[in-house]
Every structure is written in structure tokens, then in C-alpha cells.
DRENDO-1510 file (C-alpha; in Angstrom, 1 decimal, always signed):
<recs>
REC; n; res; u; v; w
REC; 1; UNK; +0.0; +0.0; +0.0 .
REC; 2; UNK; +1.2; +3.5; -0.7 .
REC; 3; UNK; -0.2; +7.0; +0.0 .
REC; 4; UNK; -0.8; +7.5; -3.7 .
REC; 5; UNK; -3.6; +4.9; -3.7 .
REC; 6; UNK; -5.6; +6.4; -1.0 .
REC; 7; UNK; -8.7; +8.4; -2.1 .
REC; 8; UNK; -8.1; +11.0; +0.6 .
REC; 9; UNK; -5.2; +12.4; +2.5 .
REC; 10; UNK; -4.6; +11.2; +6.1 .
REC; 11; UNK; -2.5; +13.0; +8.6 .
REC; 12; UNK; +0.9; +11.5; +8.8 .
REC; 13; UNK; +0.5; +10.1; +12.4 .
REC; 14; UNK; -2.8; +8.5; +11.5 .
REC; 15; UNK; -1.3; +6.9; +8.4 .
REC; 16; UNK; +1.6; +5.6; +10.3 .
REC; 17; UNK; -0.6; +4.1; +12.9 .
REC; 18; UNK; -2.8; +2.5; +10.3 .
REC; 19; UNK; +0.1; +0.9; +8.5 .
REC; 20; UNK; +1.7; -0.2; +11.8 .
REC; 21; UNK; -1.5; -2.1; +12.7 .
REC; 22; UNK; -1.7; -3.7; +9.2 .
REC; 23; UNK; +1.8; -5.0; +9.3 .
REC; 24; UNK; +2.4; -5.6; +13.0 .
REC; 25; UNK; +3.2; -9.2; +14.0 .
REC; 26; UNK; +0.2; -11.3; +15.0 .
REC; 27; UNK; +1.6; -11.4; +18.5 .
REC; 28; UNK; +0.7; -7.8; +19.2 .
REC; 29; UNK; -2.7; -7.9; +17.4 .
REC; 30; UNK; -4.6; -9.8; +20.1 .
REC; 31; UNK; -3.5; -13.4; +19.8 .
REC; 32; UNK; -2.8; -14.7; +23.3 .
REC; 33; UNK; +0.8; -15.7; +23.9 .
REC; 34; UNK; +1.5; -17.9; +26.8 .
REC; 35; UNK; +5.1; -17.9; +28.2 .
REC; 36; UNK; +6.3; -20.0; +31.1 .
REC; 37; UNK; +9.0; -18.3; +33.1 .
REC; 38; UNK; +11.1; -19.6; +36.0 .
REC; 39; UNK; +9.6; -18.3; +39.3 .
REC; 40; UNK; +12.6; -16.2; +40.4 .
REC; 41; UNK; +12.3; -14.0; +37.2 .
REC; 42; UNK; +8.5; -13.8; +36.9 .
REC; 43; UNK; +8.2; -10.5; +38.9 .
REC; 44; UNK; +10.9; -8.8; +36.8 .
REC; 45; UNK; +9.1; -9.7; +33.5 .
REC; 46; UNK; +5.6; -8.7; +34.7 .
REC; 47; UNK; +6.0; -5.1; +33.3 .
REC; 48; UNK; +5.9; -6.7; +29.8 .
REC; 49; UNK; +2.6; -8.3; +30.6 .
REC; 50; UNK; +1.3; -4.9; +31.6 .
REC; 51; UNK; +2.4; -3.5; +28.3 .
REC; 52; UNK; +1.2; -6.4; +26.1 .
REC; 53; UNK; -2.3; -7.4; +27.3 .
REC; 54; UNK; -2.1; -10.6; +25.2 .
REC; 55; UNK; +0.9; -11.9; +27.1 .
REC; 56; UNK; +0.0; -14.5; +29.7 .
REC; 57; UNK; +3.0; -15.2; +32.0 .
REC; 58; UNK; +3.0; -18.3; +34.1 .
REC; 59; UNK; +5.7; -19.0; +36.7 .
REC; 60; UNK; +7.1; -22.5; +37.1 .
REC; 61; UNK; +9.4; -24.1; +39.6 .
REC; 62; UNK; +9.9; -27.6; +38.3 .
REC; 63; UNK; +9.8; -29.9; +35.3 .
REC; 64; UNK; +6.4; -31.2; +36.6 .
REC; 65; UNK; +5.1; -27.6; +36.4 .
REC; 66; UNK; +6.3; -27.4; +32.8 .
REC; 67; UNK; +4.6; -30.6; +31.8 .
REC; 68; UNK; +1.4; -29.5; +33.4 .
REC; 69; UNK; +1.3; -26.1; +31.6 .
REC; 70; UNK; +3.1; -26.7; +28.4 .
REC; 71; UNK; +0.3; -27.9; +26.1 .
REC; 72; UNK; -0.8; -24.4; +25.1 .
REC; 73; UNK; +2.6; -22.7; +25.7 .
REC; 74; UNK; +4.5; -20.6; +23.1 .
REC; 75; UNK; +7.8; -20.2; +25.0 .
REC; 76; UNK; +9.7; -21.2; +28.1 .
REC; 77; UNK; +12.2; -18.8; +29.8 .
REC; 78; UNK; +14.6; -20.5; +32.2 .
REC; 79; UNK; +14.7; -23.9; +30.5 .
REC; 80; UNK; +17.5; -26.2; +31.6 .
REC; 81; UNK; +18.9; -29.7; +31.1 .
REC; 82; UNK; +17.3; -30.8; +34.3 .
REC; 83; UNK; +13.8; -30.6; +32.7 .
REC; 84; UNK; +12.4; -33.6; +30.7 .
REC; 85; UNK; +13.1; -32.2; +27.3 .
REC; 86; UNK; +11.5; -35.0; +25.1 .
REC; 87; UNK; +8.3; -35.0; +27.2 .
REC; 88; UNK; +8.0; -31.3; +27.1 .
REC; 89; UNK; +8.5; -31.0; +23.4 .
REC; 90; UNK; +6.0; -33.8; +22.8 .
REC; 91; UNK; +3.4; -32.1; +24.9 .
REC; 92; UNK; +4.1; -28.6; +23.8 .
REC; 93; UNK; +2.8; -28.5; +20.3 .
REC; 94; UNK; +2.8; -24.7; +20.2 .
REC; 95; UNK; +6.3; -24.3; +21.5 .
REC; 96; UNK; +8.5; -22.0; +19.4 .
REC; 97; UNK; +11.2; -20.8; +21.7 .
REC; 98; UNK; +13.3; -22.0; +24.7 .
REC; 99; UNK; +15.6; -19.6; +26.6 .
REC; 100; UNK; +18.3; -21.1; +28.8 .
REC; 101; UNK; +20.2; -19.2; +31.5 .
REC; 102; UNK; +23.6; -20.8; +30.8 .
REC; 103; UNK; +26.1; -20.1; +28.1 .
REC; 104; UNK; +26.9; -23.8; +27.6 .
REC; 105; UNK; +24.0; -25.8; +26.1 .
REC; 106; UNK; +25.6; -29.2; +25.5 .
REC; 107; UNK; +23.5; -30.8; +28.2 .
REC; 108; UNK; +20.3; -29.3; +26.9 .
REC; 109; UNK; +21.1; -30.6; +23.4 .
REC; 110; UNK; +22.0; -34.1; +24.6 .
REC; 111; UNK; +18.4; -35.0; +23.7 .
REC; 112; UNK; +18.2; -35.1; +19.9 .
REC; 113; UNK; +14.5; -34.3; +20.1 .
REC; 114; UNK; +15.4; -30.6; +20.7 .
REC; 115; UNK; +18.4; -30.6; +18.4 .
REC; 116; UNK; +16.2; -31.8; +15.5 .
REC; 117; UNK; +13.1; -29.7; +16.3 .
REC; 118; UNK; +12.2; -26.3; +14.8 .
REC; 119; UNK; +12.0; -24.8; +18.3 .
REC; 120; UNK; +14.5; -21.9; +18.6 .
REC; 121; UNK; +17.0; -22.2; +21.5 .
REC; 122; UNK; +18.7; -19.1; +23.0 .
REC; 123; UNK; +21.4; -19.1; +25.7 .
REC; 124; UNK; +23.1; -16.8; +28.2 .
REC; 125; UNK; +26.3; -16.2; +26.4 .
REC; 126; UNK; +28.1; -12.9; +26.9 .
REC; 127; UNK; +26.2; -12.0; +30.0 .
REC; 128; UNK; +28.4; -14.3; +32.1 .
REC; 129; UNK; +31.6; -13.0; +30.6 .
REC; 130; UNK; +32.7; -10.5; +33.2 .
REC; 131; UNK; +32.6; -12.7; +36.2 .
REC; 132; UNK; +34.1; -15.8; +34.4 .
REC; 133; UNK; +36.9; -13.6; +33.1 .
REC; 134; UNK; +37.6; -12.3; +36.6 .
REC; 135; UNK; +37.7; -15.9; +37.8 .
REC; 136; UNK; +40.1; -17.0; +35.1 .
REC; 137; UNK; +42.5; -14.2; +36.1 .
REC; 138; UNK; +42.0; -15.0; +39.8 .
REC; 139; UNK; +43.0; -18.6; +39.2 .
REC; 140; UNK; +46.0; -17.5; +37.2 .
REC; 141; UNK; +47.2; -14.9; +39.7 .
REC; 142; UNK; +46.7; -17.5; +42.5 .
REC; 143; UNK; +49.7; -19.3; +41.1 .
REC; 144; UNK; +51.8; -16.6; +39.3 .
REC; 145; UNK; +51.9; -14.8; +42.7 .
REC; 146; UNK; +52.0; -18.1; +44.7 .
REC; 147; UNK; +49.0; -17.0; +46.8 .
REC; 148; UNK; +47.9; -20.6; +47.5 .
REC; 149; UNK; +51.2; -21.2; +49.3 .
REC; 150; UNK; +50.9; -18.1; +51.4 .
REC; 151; UNK; +47.2; -18.7; +52.2 .
REC; 152; UNK; +48.2; -22.1; +53.6 .
REC; 153; UNK; +50.9; -20.6; +55.8 .
REC; 154; UNK; +48.3; -18.2; +57.4 .
REC; 155; UNK; +47.0; -21.2; +59.4 .
REC; 156; UNK; +50.5; -21.4; +61.1 .
REC; 157; UNK; +50.3; -17.7; +62.2 .
REC; 158; UNK; +53.5; -16.7; +60.5 .
REC; 159; UNK; +55.1; -16.7; +57.1 .
REC; 160; UNK; +58.2; -18.4; +55.7 .
REC; 161; UNK; +59.7; -16.0; +53.2 .
REC; 162; UNK; +60.2; -18.5; +50.4 .
REC; 163; UNK; +58.2; -19.5; +47.4 .
REC; 164; UNK; +56.7; -22.8; +46.3 .
REC; 165; UNK; +56.2; -21.5; +42.8 .
REC; 166; UNK; +58.2; -18.6; +41.2 .
REC; 167; UNK; +56.5; -15.3; +41.5 .
REC; 168; UNK; +56.2; -13.9; +37.9 .
REC; 169; UNK; +54.7; -10.9; +36.4 .
REC; 170; UNK; +52.2; -11.2; +33.5 .
REC; 171; UNK; +53.5; -8.2; +31.6 .
REC; 172; UNK; +55.2; -9.4; +28.5 .
REC; 173; UNK; +53.9; -13.0; +28.7 .
REC; 174; UNK; +51.9; -14.6; +25.9 .
REC; 175; UNK; +48.5; -16.0; +26.6 .
REC; 176; UNK; +46.6; -18.2; +24.2 .
REC; 177; UNK; +42.8; -18.1; +24.6 .
REC; 178; UNK; +41.0; -21.1; +23.3 .
REC; 179; UNK; +37.5; -19.8; +22.3 .
REC; 180; UNK; +37.1; -16.1; +21.7 .
REC; 181; UNK; +33.4; -15.8; +22.3 .
REC; 182; UNK; +31.5; -13.8; +24.9 .
REC; 183; UNK; +33.7; -15.1; +27.7 .
REC; 184; UNK; +37.0; -15.4; +25.8 .
REC; 185; UNK; +36.8; -11.7; +24.6 .
REC; 186; UNK; +36.4; -10.6; +28.2 .
REC; 187; UNK; +39.4; -12.7; +29.2 .
REC; 188; UNK; +41.4; -11.2; +26.4 .
REC; 189; UNK; +40.6; -7.6; +27.5 .
REC; 190; UNK; +41.8; -8.4; +31.0 .
REC; 191; UNK; +45.0; -10.1; +29.9 .
REC; 192; UNK; +45.7; -7.2; +27.5 .
REC; 193; UNK; +45.3; -4.8; +30.5 .
REC; 194; UNK; +48.0; -6.8; +32.3 .
REC; 195; UNK; +50.3; -6.1; +29.4 .
REC; 196; UNK; +50.2; -9.6; +28.0 .
REC; 197; UNK; +50.5; -10.6; +24.3 .
REC; 198; UNK; +47.1; -12.2; +23.4 .
REC; 199; UNK; +46.7; -14.9; +20.9 .
REC; 200; UNK; +43.5; -16.9; +20.3 .
REC; 201; UNK; +41.8; -19.7; +18.3 .
REC; 202; UNK; +38.1; -19.6; +17.4 .
REC; 203; UNK; +35.9; -21.2; +14.8 .
REC; 204; UNK; +34.3; -17.9; +13.8 .
REC; 205; UNK; +35.8; -15.1; +11.9 .
REC; 206; UNK; +36.7; -12.6; +14.6 .
REC; 207; UNK; +37.0; -8.9; +13.8 .
REC; 208; UNK; +40.3; -7.3; +14.7 .
REC; 209; UNK; +40.4; -5.9; +18.2 .
REC; 210; UNK; +43.0; -3.9; +20.2 .
REC; 211; UNK; +43.4; -6.7; +22.7 .
REC; 212; UNK; +44.1; -9.7; +20.4 .
REC; 213; UNK; +47.2; -9.8; +18.2 .
REC; 214; UNK; +46.2; -12.9; +16.2 .
REC; 215; UNK; +43.2; -15.3; +15.9 .
REC; 216; UNK; +43.5; -18.6; +14.1 .
REC; 217; UNK; +41.1; -21.5; +13.4 .
REC; 218; UNK; +40.9; -24.4; +15.9 .
REC; 219; UNK; +42.8; -26.7; +13.5 .
REC; 220; UNK; +45.8; -24.4; +13.9 .
REC; 221; UNK; +45.8; -24.6; +17.7 .
REC; 222; UNK; +49.0; -26.7; +17.6 .
REC; 223; UNK; +50.8; -24.0; +15.7 .
REC; 224; UNK; +50.2; -21.4; +18.5 .
REC; 225; UNK; +50.7; -23.6; +21.5 .
REC; 226; UNK; +54.5; -23.4; +21.5 .
REC; 227; UNK; +54.3; -19.6; +21.9 .
REC; 228; UNK; +52.1; -19.6; +25.0 .
REC; 229; UNK; +53.2; -19.0; +28.6 .
REC; 230; UNK; +49.5; -19.3; +29.6 .
REC; 231; UNK; +46.7; -21.3; +28.0 .
REC; 232; UNK; +43.1; -20.4; +29.0 .
REC; 233; UNK; +40.1; -22.5; +27.8 .
REC; 234; UNK; +36.9; -20.6; +27.2 .
REC; 235; UNK; +35.6; -22.8; +24.4 .
REC; 236; UNK; +32.1; -24.4; +24.5 .
REC; 237; UNK; +32.0; -28.2; +24.8 .
REC; 238; UNK; +31.1; -29.7; +21.4 .
REC; 239; UNK; +32.2; -32.9; +19.7 .
REC; 240; UNK; +34.9; -30.8; +18.0 .
REC; 241; UNK; +36.3; -29.5; +21.3 .
REC; 242; UNK; +36.1; -32.8; +23.2 .
REC; 243; UNK; +39.6; -33.3; +24.6 .
REC; 244; UNK; +41.1; -30.9; +22.1 .
REC; 245; UNK; +43.9; -30.3; +24.7 .
REC; 246; UNK; +45.5; -33.7; +25.3 .
REC; 247; UNK; +48.9; -35.4; +25.5 .
REC; 248; UNK; +50.0; -34.2; +22.1 .
REC; 249; UNK; +49.1; -30.6; +22.8 .
REC; 250; UNK; +50.9; -30.6; +26.2 .
REC; 251; UNK; +53.9; -31.9; +24.4 .
REC; 252; UNK; +53.9; -28.9; +22.1 .
REC; 253; UNK; +53.7; -26.4; +25.0 .
REC; 254; UNK; +56.6; -24.6; +26.7 .
REC; 255; UNK; +58.0; -26.1; +29.9 .
REC; 256; UNK; +56.4; -24.3; +32.8 .
REC; 257; UNK; +53.2; -23.3; +31.1 .
REC; 258; UNK; +50.1; -22.3; +33.1 .
REC; 259; UNK; +46.7; -23.9; +32.3 .
REC; 260; UNK; +43.4; -22.3; +33.2 .
REC; 261; UNK; +40.0; -23.9; +32.4 .
REC; 262; UNK; +36.8; -21.9; +32.9 .
REC; 263; UNK; +34.8; -23.5; +30.1 .
REC; 264; UNK; +34.0; -27.2; +30.3 .
REC; 265; UNK; +36.0; -30.1; +31.8 .
REC; 266; UNK; +35.9; -32.4; +28.8 .
REC; 267; UNK; +37.9; -29.9; +26.7 .
REC; 268; UNK; +41.0; -30.9; +28.5 .
REC; 269; UNK; +42.1; -34.5; +28.9 .
REC; 270; UNK; +42.3; -34.9; +32.7 .
REC; 271; UNK; +44.9; -37.7; +32.8 .
REC; 272; UNK; +47.1; -35.9; +30.2 .
REC; 273; UNK; +46.9; -32.8; +32.4 .
REC; 274; UNK; +47.8; -34.8; +35.5 .
REC; 275; UNK; +50.8; -36.3; +33.8 .
REC; 276; UNK; +52.0; -32.9; +32.5 .
REC; 277; UNK; +51.7; -31.4; +36.0 .
REC; 278; UNK; +53.7; -34.3; +37.5 .
REC; 279; UNK; +56.4; -33.9; +34.9 .
REC; 280; UNK; +56.7; -30.2; +35.3 .
REC; 281; UNK; +55.7; -29.4; +31.7 .
REC; 282; UNK; +52.7; -27.6; +33.3 .
REC; 283; UNK; +53.8; -25.4; +36.2 .
REC; 284; UNK; +50.4; -24.9; +37.6 .
REC; 285; UNK; +46.7; -25.3; +36.7 .
REC; 286; UNK; +43.5; -23.5; +37.8 .
REC; 287; UNK; +40.4; -25.4; +37.1 .
REC; 288; UNK; +36.8; -24.3; +37.6 .
REC; 289; UNK; +35.7; -27.4; +35.7 .
REC; 290; UNK; +37.0; -30.9; +35.5 .
REC; 291; UNK; +36.2; -34.2; +33.8 .
REC; 292; UNK; +34.6; -36.0; +35.5 .
REC; 293; UNK; +32.9; -33.4; +37.7 .
REC; 294; UNK; +33.4; -33.6; +40.5 .
REC; 295; UNK; +36.6; -35.5; +40.4 .
REC; 296; UNK; +36.8; -38.8; +42.4 .
REC; 297; UNK; +38.0; -38.1; +46.0 .
REC; 298; UNK; +41.2; -40.0; +45.5 .
REC; 299; UNK; +42.2; -38.3; +42.3 .
REC; 300; UNK; +45.8; -36.9; +42.5 .
REC; 301; UNK; +44.7; -33.4; +41.3 .
REC; 302; UNK; +43.1; -32.8; +44.7 .
REC; 303; UNK; +46.4; -33.0; +46.5 .
REC; 304; UNK; +48.7; -31.3; +44.1 .
REC; 305; UNK; +50.1; -28.0; +45.6 .
REC; 306; UNK; +50.3; -26.4; +42.1 .
REC; 307; UNK; +46.6; -27.0; +41.3 .
REC; 308; UNK; +43.6; -24.9; +42.3 .
REC; 309; UNK; +40.1; -26.4; +41.8 .
REC; 310; UNK; +36.9; -24.4; +42.3 .
REC; 311; UNK; +33.5; -26.1; +42.1 .
REC; 312; UNK; +32.2; -24.7; +38.8 .
REC; 313; UNK; +31.3; -21.4; +40.4 .
REC; 314; UNK; +33.0; -18.9; +38.0 .
REC; 315; UNK; +29.5; -17.8; +36.9 .
REC; 316; UNK; +28.7; -16.5; +40.5 .
REC; 317; UNK; +28.5; -12.7; +40.6 .
REC; 318; UNK; +26.6; -9.9; +42.2 .
REC; 319; UNK; +25.8; -8.5; +38.8 .
REC; 320; UNK; +25.0; -11.5; +36.6 .
REC; 321; UNK; +21.3; -11.8; +37.6 .
REC; 322; UNK; +20.7; -8.2; +36.5 .
REC; 323; UNK; +22.2; -8.9; +33.1 .
REC; 324; UNK; +20.2; -12.1; +32.8 .
REC; 325; UNK; +17.0; -10.3; +33.7 .
REC; 326; UNK; +17.8; -7.7; +31.0 .
REC; 327; UNK; +18.4; -10.4; +28.4 .
REC; 328; UNK; +15.2; -12.3; +29.3 .
REC; 329; UNK; +13.2; -9.0; +29.1 .
REC; 330; UNK; +14.7; -8.0; +25.8 .
REC; 331; UNK; +14.3; -11.4; +24.2 .
REC; 332; UNK; +10.7; -11.7; +25.4 .
REC; 333; UNK; +9.9; -8.3; +24.0 .
REC; 334; UNK; +11.5; -9.3; +20.7 .
REC; 335; UNK; +9.5; -12.5; +20.7 .
REC; 336; UNK; +6.3; -10.6; +21.2 .
REC; 337; UNK; +7.0; -8.1; +18.5 .
REC; 338; UNK; +8.4; -10.6; +15.9 .
REC; 339; UNK; +12.0; -9.4; +15.9 .
REC; 340; UNK; +15.1; -11.7; +15.8 .
REC; 341; UNK; +16.1; -13.0; +19.2 .
REC; 342; UNK; +19.5; -12.5; +20.8 .
REC; 343; UNK; +21.9; -15.3; +21.5 .
REC; 344; UNK; +20.3; -17.8; +19.1 .
REC; 345; UNK; +22.1; -21.2; +19.3 .
REC; 346; UNK; +23.1; -23.1; +16.2 .
REC; 347; UNK; +21.8; -26.4; +17.5 .
REC; 348; UNK; +23.8; -28.5; +15.1 .
REC; 349; UNK; +27.1; -26.8; +16.1 .
REC; 350; UNK; +26.1; -26.7; +19.8 .
REC; 351; UNK; +26.8; -23.0; +20.5 .
</recs>
């Protein structure tokens, strides 16, 4: 339709309103949209229900709640791998969108029902970047400054002025970041701020940034490994990244390299890492994730003085829930108005 075809002239604002109503998505023209949202975010999303009268928000707390409500549901916000995916998709004939809170979605996609369905999956990538990047640097500094040793000495009420590990500065050292996504880019910025030379590998074509000197594809990881003083894993767990750092890769690294893993345990071969730590090839390791997780109680990594293990808590932060709320709110508004969603996962690639 154009203004030239109208038999009379309308004021501009009336014409704009008329065209907007004609071409607005069905979701804002009265069709009821039912969205299930995890209970702890229901209140923060309520303002959207006030703006969109056709939005029906229903809070849920468990997989049983989802199964009970999903038959006429359009979307689920706060979906996780703990929910019975196949049953939910079978019962939810209207389902078009699932939003998870985590960045990694390998557990959610273990069920091929979702992987092969037309339902859109979005994740929490990028929003968890700041705190995970902080955690990665904390794990690194814990060993480059030998803080673990001195913290242990505090229980003796006094310090021995000696080092278990050499105290080094990060300035001038080379870090290799495996996976330059929403988390990896935040790690890169922090390493750059410490004066480090930053290299990376990533499957995507990454734009040039001030922080990263060079980015190569994952099949060129082995080329960059010999240059790294520090290797930090930020890559999602996919079939391609399964144990991508193993005995061969440790053999290519410098003697005394530092290993940090804040992504997923299966990216690094645990037994190969253990052997590299025992031999001195790896000077120290900081692990927020392991394979298996948790490690068996008798695993040697627990007792190694040059290893720090945290219980997969790098995502903990005083700010992340505010960012997650903002993402949920924006994506729900986009869903209601027919716009592309943020953080859409390529379900075949797994990220």
C-alpha cells in the first residue's frame, strides 16, 4: 500500500498508525501468547505483561510444572537440562522458543529431540563473561603470585619467606585463549590490560580488536601452543572441542606453562593434564571445571600443591542476575514483536 492509492489524504501520524496495525506481528494484534518463566524471574518480567495485554505469563518451579502447563505454551524462559526435554516437546505442540540461562548448552542438546526440532534455542552467552573472566585471572594470579602457598601458611600464624612457585609478572607474557566468544573476549581484555600478548583460536571469523594480536582457526591450535606461557580454555563443549587439549598438545607447550580452564571439563584430557603437572611441563593449573565433575575423591589433582580447583562457580556474581534479567526481558519483547532473538544457538554446532 502507498499513500498514492488512498482516495483521501490522512494526517501523517494516522497513516503511520494504520500501516503499523496492518503490518504488526500477530503477537501484538490480540493473539494470546503464553510464556512459562522460572519463578525467580516472573516478577521482573511482569511489566511486559502490563504493556502487552495478550501476554500470559505463568511462573514455574519444576519440570512437573512445565509438563502440566506446556500444552498451550509458546515459549519457556529459564529452561534447563534438568527438565524432561523430550516429554516437554511432545506435549508442547505450540512451543516456538526456549531460553536457557547458561552459556553452555551441550547438556540441553543431549536430547536429539530438541536438536532436530524447529524450536528456537537461545542461551546466556556474553552476560556471564565479566565474572568468568575475573575468575580466570584469579586462578592464574593465585599461582603466578604463589598465593595458594601463602594462604596455607596463614594457618600457622606466621610466614616463611620462600616460594613454592616462582612469582612472575604477567606483563610481556603470551596468553593463548581457546575460544574467543562472549567469555573469551572478556578474558582477552583483562589479559591485555595486564600487558600480555594475546593470541586466540576460534571457529568464527573474529574482527580485529585492540586486545588480540592474532586469531587462528581451531585446526591451527597446535601452531600457536609453543608460543604460549599461559593457555586459557573458554571454548564451548562440542564434539569438536572434546579433549582438544591432550597429551599431544601438552607436548607442544613450553615447559612451565600455566593452564586455566573456565569452560568445560571435557575440553582438557584430565589424565594428560595430571601427567603434565607431575612432569613439570605444566607449572600450575587453575580449574573451575573438570572431567569428571566432581573428580573422584582419590584423584591426584586434589592434593597437588600447584593446582587450584573451584566447584564450577565462575558464573557466580553480584551483577549477573541483573544482566540475565535484562536479556530475558529484551528477548521476550523481541519474541512478542516478531523481531530476531538475541543469542540464538546453532543447535547443530552446539553453540
